C-alpha positions in Angstrom: -31.6 57.9 -0.1 -31.6 54.8 2.2 -34.0 53.3 4.0 -33.7 52.4 7.5 -36.4 50.1 9.2 -36.6 50.4 13.1 -38.7 49.0 15.9 -39.9 51.5 18.5 -42.6 51.8 20.8 -45.0 54.7 20.8 -43.2 56.3 23.8 -39.9 56.0 21.9 -41.5 57.2 19.1 -43.0 60.3 21.1 -39.5 60.9 22.9 -37.8 61.1 19.5 -40.1 63.6 18.4 -39.6 66.0 21.3 -35.9 65.2 21.2 -35.7 66.4 17.4 -38.0 68.8 16.8 -35.4 71.4 15.6 -34.2 68.7 13.2 -36.6 69.0 9.9 -35.6 66.1 8.3 -35.7 63.7 11.7 -39.4 65.2 12.0 -40.4 64.1 8.4 -39.0 60.6 8.6 -41.3 60.3 11.8 -44.2 61.9 10.7 -44.1 59.4 7.6 -43.5 56.6 10.1 -46.3 54.1 10.2 -47.0 50.9 12.2 -46.9 47.4 10.9 
């Protein structure tokens, strides 16, 4: 599996979670995302 690093603000992260709530792999990645 590849590793991707993206920069988002909190609003973008929340929007992604809302839009992709039916995609388990994306949700897993978003939930594991951490702030630097």
